[in-house]
C-alpha positions in Angstrom: 102.9 91.7 108.2 101.2 88.5 109.5 98.8 87.8 106.7 98.8 85.4 103.7 99.8 88.1 101.3 103.0 88.5 103.3 103.9 84.8 102.8 106.3 84.3 99.9 105.1 81.6 97.4 103.3 78.5 98.7 100.1 79.6 96.9 98.6 76.1 96.8 98.9 75.7 100.6 97.5 79.2 101.3 94.5 78.4 99.0 93.9 75.0 100.8 93.9 76.6 104.2 91.4 79.2 103.2 89.2 76.7 101.5 89.2 74.5 104.5 88.0 77.4 106.6 85.3 78.4 104.1 84.0 74.8 103.9 84.1 74.3 107.7 86.8 71.6 107.4 89.1 73.0 110.1 91.4 70.3 111.4 91.9 70.4 115.2 95.6 70.0 114.7 97.8 70.6 111.6 101.5 70.0 111.2 103.4 72.3 108.8 106.6 70.4 108.0 109.4 71.5 105.8 113.0 72.8 105.4 114.3 76.0 106.9 113.3 79.1 105.1 110.4 77.6 103.2 107.9 79.8 105.1 106.4 77.4 107.6 106.2 79.9 110.5 104.8 82.7 108.3 102.2 80.3 107.0 101.3 79.2 110.5 101.0 82.8 111.8 99.0 83.9 108.8 96.6 81.0 109.3 96.2 81.7 113.0 95.5 85.4 112.1 93.0 84.3 109.4 91.1 82.1 111.9 90.7 84.9 114.4 89.7 87.6 111.9 86.1 88.7 112.2 85.7 89.7 108.5 88.0 87.3 106.6 87.6 86.7 102.9 90.7 86.1 100.6 92.8 87.1 103.6 92.5 88.6 107.1 90.7 92.0 106.7 93.3 94.0 108.6 90.7 96.3 110.1 88.7 94.4 112.7 89.6 94.7 116.4 91.2 91.2 116.2 93.4 92.2 113.3 94.5 95.4 115.1 95.6 93.2 118.0 97.7 91.1 115.6 99.7 94.2 114.7 101.5 94.0 118.1 101.1 90.2 118.4 98.8 90.6 121.4 95.7 88.8 120.1 94.3 87.1 123.2 93.1 83.9 121.4 96.6 82.9 120.3 99.1 81.2 122.5 102.7 80.7 121.2 105.0 77.9 122.3 108.7 77.9 121.5 111.9 76.4 122.8 113.3 78.3 125.8 116.1 78.0 128.3 116.3 78.4 132.1 117.3 81.9 133.2 120.3 82.4 135.4 119.3 82.0 139.1 116.3 79.7 138.4 115.9 77.5 141.4 116.8 73.8 140.9 113.8 71.8 139.9 111.8 74.8 138.6 111.2 75.0 134.8 110.3 78.2 132.9 107.3 78.7 130.7 107.0 80.4 127.3 105.0 83.4 128.6 108.2 84.6 130.5 109.8 85.1 127.1 106.8 86.7 125.2 108.6 90.0 125.0 111.6 88.4 123.3 109.2 86.5 120.9 107.4 89.7 119.9 110.7 91.5 119.4 112.0 88.6 117.2 108.9 88.9 115.0 108.6 92.7 114.9 110.3 92.8 111.5 108.3 89.9 110.1 107.9 86.1 110.6 110.8 84.9 108.5 113.1 84.1 111.4 115.5 81.2 112.1 116.3 79.2 115.1 119.7 81.0 115.2 117.9 84.3 115.3 115.9 83.1 118.3 119.1 81.9 120.1 120.6 85.4 119.6 117.4 87.0 120.9 117.6 85.0 124.0 121.4 85.3 124.3 121.5 81.5 124.8 124.5 80.4 122.8 125.7 77.9 125.4 122.2 76.6 126.4 120.1 73.9 124.9 116.7 75.3 124.1 113.8 73.1 125.2 110.0 73.1 125.5 109.5 71.9 129.1 106.7 69.8 130.5 105.2 72.7 132.3 104.1 74.1 129.0 101.6 71.3 128.5 99.7 72.4 131.6 99.8 76.0 130.5 98.4 75.0 127.1 95.6 73.0 128.6 94.7 76.0 130.9 94.7 78.5 128.0 93.0 76.2 125.5 90.2 75.7 128.1 89.3 79.4 128.2 86.3 80.4 126.1 87.1 81.9 122.7 85.3 84.9 121.4 82.0 84.0 119.6 82.7 82.5 116.2 86.4 82.3 116.8 89.0 79.7 117.9 91.7 79.4 120.5 95.0 78.8 118.6 98.0 77.0 120.1 101.0 77.5 117.8 103.9 75.3 118.7 107.2 76.3 116.9 109.9 73.6 116.8 107.8 70.9 118.6 110.6 68.4 118.0 112.3 70.2 120.9 109.7 69.2 123.4 111.1 67.0 126.2 109.6 63.5 126.6 107.2 64.4 129.4 105.9 67.4 127.6 105.5 65.5 124.3 103.4 62.8 126.1 101.2 65.4 127.7 100.7 67.3 124.4 99.7 63.9 122.9 96.8 63.7 125.4 95.7 67.2 124.4 95.7 66.2 120.8 93.7 63.1 121.6 91.0 65.1 123.4 91.3 68.7 122.2 89.3 71.4 124.0 86.3 72.8 122.1 87.1 75.4 119.4 90.8 74.9 119.8 93.2 74.5 116.9 96.8 73.3 117.3 99.3 74.4 114.7 102.7 72.6 114.9 105.6 74.0 112.9 108.5 71.6 112.4 111.8 71.3 110.5 112.4 67.7 111.8 109.0 66.0 112.0 110.8 62.6 112.1 111.8 63.5 115.7 108.3 63.8 116.9 106.4 61.0 118.5 104.6 58.9 115.8 101.5 59.1 117.9 101.6 63.0 117.7 102.1 63.1 113.9 99.3 60.6 113.4 96.9 62.9 115.2 97.7 65.9 113.0 96.9 66.8 109.4 100.3 67.0 107.9 101.0 69.7 105.3 104.4 69.5 103.6 105.9 72.9 102.9 108.4 72.6 100.0 111.4 74.7 99.3 110.7 77.9 97.5 111.4 78.3 93.8 114.3 80.6 92.8 111.8 82.8 90.9 109.7 83.3 94.0 112.7 84.3 96.1 114.0 86.6 93.4 110.6 88.3 93.0 110.4 88.8 96.8 113.9 90.3 96.9 112.9 92.8 94.1 109.6 93.7 95.6 110.4 93.8 99.3 114.1 95.0 99.2 114.5 96.7 95.9 117.2 94.4 94.7 118.1 94.5 91.0 117.2 91.7 88.7 120.7 90.3 88.2 121.5 90.4 92.0 118.2 89.0 93.0 118.5 86.0 90.6 122.1 85.3 91.9 121.0 85.5 95.6 118.0 83.3 94.9 120.1 80.6 93.3 122.6 80.6 96.2 119.8 80.4 98.7 118.7 77.0 97.4 115.0 77.6 98.2 115.7 79.1 101.6 114.3 82.6 102.1 116.3 83.0 105.3 119.6 82.4 103.5 118.5 84.9 100.9 117.9 87.5 103.6 121.2 86.7 105.2 123.0 87.5 102.0 121.6 91.0 101.9 123.8 91.9 104.8 127.3 90.8 105.8 127.1 87.3 107.2 129.9 87.3 109.8 129.2 83.8 111.0 129.5 82.4 107.5 132.8 84.2 106.9 134.1 82.9 110.2 133.0 79.3 109.4 134.7 79.5 106.0 138.0 80.6 107.5 137.8 77.7 110.1 136.9 75.2 107.3 139.9 76.4 105.1 142.3 76.2 108.1 141.1 72.7 109.0 141.5 71.4 105.5 144.9 73.0 104.8 146.5 72.0 108.2 145.1 68.4 107.9 146.4 68.0 104.4 149.8 69.4 105.4 149.7 67.2 108.6 150.4 70.2 110.8 149.4 68.6 114.1 150.2 71.7 116.2 148.0 73.9 114.0 145.3 71.3 114.1 145.4 71.2 117.9 145.1 75.0 118.1 142.2 74.9 115.6 140.3 72.2 117.7 140.7 74.3 120.8 139.3 77.4 119.1 136.2 75.5 117.8 135.8 73.8 121.3 135.6 77.3 122.8 132.4 78.0 120.8 129.0 77.2 122.3 127.5 73.8 121.5 124.9 75.3 119.1 127.5 77.1 117.1 129.6 74.0 117.0 126.6 72.2 115.5 126.1 75.0 113.0 129.7 74.9 112.0 129.6 71.1 111.4 126.5 71.7 109.2 128.4 74.3 107.3 131.3 71.9 106.8 128.9 69.3 105.4 127.5 71.9 103.1 131.1 72.8 101.9 132.0 69.1 101.3 128.9 68.5 99.3 129.6 71.7 97.2 133.2 70.7 96.6 132.2 67.2 95.5 129.7 68.7 93.0 132.2 71.3 91.8 134.2 68.5 90.2 131.3 67.9 87.7 131.7 71.5 86.3 128.0 72.1 86.5 127.7 75.7 87.8 123.9 75.5 88.1 124.3 72.7 90.7 126.6 74.7 93.0 125.5 77.0 95.8 128.5 78.9 97.0 129.5 82.5 97.5 132.4 84.0 95.5 134.8 83.4 98.4 133.8 79.8 98.9 134.1 79.1 95.1 137.6 80.6 95.0 138.7 78.2 97.7 136.9 75.3 96.1 138.5 75.8 92.7 141.7 74.5 94.3 140.4 72.3 97.0 137.6 70.3 95.2 139.9 67.7 93.6 140.6 66.4 97.1 136.9 65.6 97.7 136.0 62.7 95.4 134.1 59.4 95.2 136.8 57.6 97.3 136.5 59.8 100.4 133.3 61.9 100.3 131.1 59.4 102.1 133.8 58.9 104.8 134.2 62.6 105.4 130.5 63.2 105.7 130.1 60.3 108.1 132.9 61.7 110.3 131.2 65.1 110.4 127.9 63.5 111.3 129.6 61.5 114.1 131.1 64.7 115.4 127.7 66.4 115.4 126.2 63.4 117.4 129.0 63.7 119.9 128.5 67.4 120.3 124.8 66.8 121.0 125.8 64.2 123.5 128.0 66.7 125.4 131.2 64.8 124.8 134.4 66.8 125.5 134.6 69.3 122.6 138.4 69.4 122.4 138.5 65.6 122.0 135.7 65.7 119.4 137.3 68.3 117.1 141.0 67.2 117.5 140.0 63.6 116.7 137.9 64.9 113.8 140.9 66.9 112.4 143.2 63.9 112.7 140.8 61.7 110.7 140.8 64.3 107.9 144.5 63.6 107.4 143.7 60.1 106.3 140.6 60.9 104.4 142.0 63.8 102.4 145.0 61.7 101.2 143.0 58.5 100.5 144.4 56.9 97.3 
């Protein structure tokens, strides 16, 4: 479950990591950077597993005591770091550490390591909280990395979403990367490496993890989930190189359905200049948590992009569900070269305001009003 053979595609990266180990060229810090669903976290966990295996060859052996501990994610030489939130009742001035959430982390990964940030939020039930890696974690990392590893093995510090470290934590992690403890390997897994301190990225060996090929996703759907060839090819195309999206499409995606309905209501009421409906709509969206508001705005940007492309009548360039395409068949003419940039800019501004904790009712009502002008731009 946590080995290289469980990682979909990315054969060149897997081969490089194993060759580096075989040739004794193990970097003290690597940065696996790439888009959502490309398999960064599965690669990172498989590499950590490989480094701690006692009888590794073309993969972790699966039989040594260390590999057996990996089955329950309780290998003592691995320390996971991930964004967390303060629990209710936490005293002011006290920050939590990741070990307090290790049960949630293991539960998240029990079905495999292809998980999203949204999955983690749901596991923590943290919809209205900003998840952060606090400064306290740097001290914990130093303490754990300083412990002696088993003979011939390494201490592994795997940091998922390092771009969510607060400033104090990031600077302390930088010091660790500058003077790493003996036999310690840091593995950073990032979707937004541009948000990391330049001094951190410069001290890591960066490995770019590309989007998966449609053929790789389709093959995984057939082998792992028993999906037929036609359906697996369709889902693979819609996923646009994102295995997490492909997995979401295997089950009813309630959030996507909800977002589509909200998007259609916004565009219809804005075009018809129904101010009262727009106000009601903005209040509904404002009632959602900040993270869901950001996800919704990302979904809106996706739909605007797809509607703009739809006008070119190149089906292979579109990535929409049947329901989305049915709406777009009528709506796409209203998204064109005269307004597409303006619409996307307004959505990006709204996302920035949400992240800045601006009043959500104001953000979304203002956004809806601007759509009136943009959709009817001559």
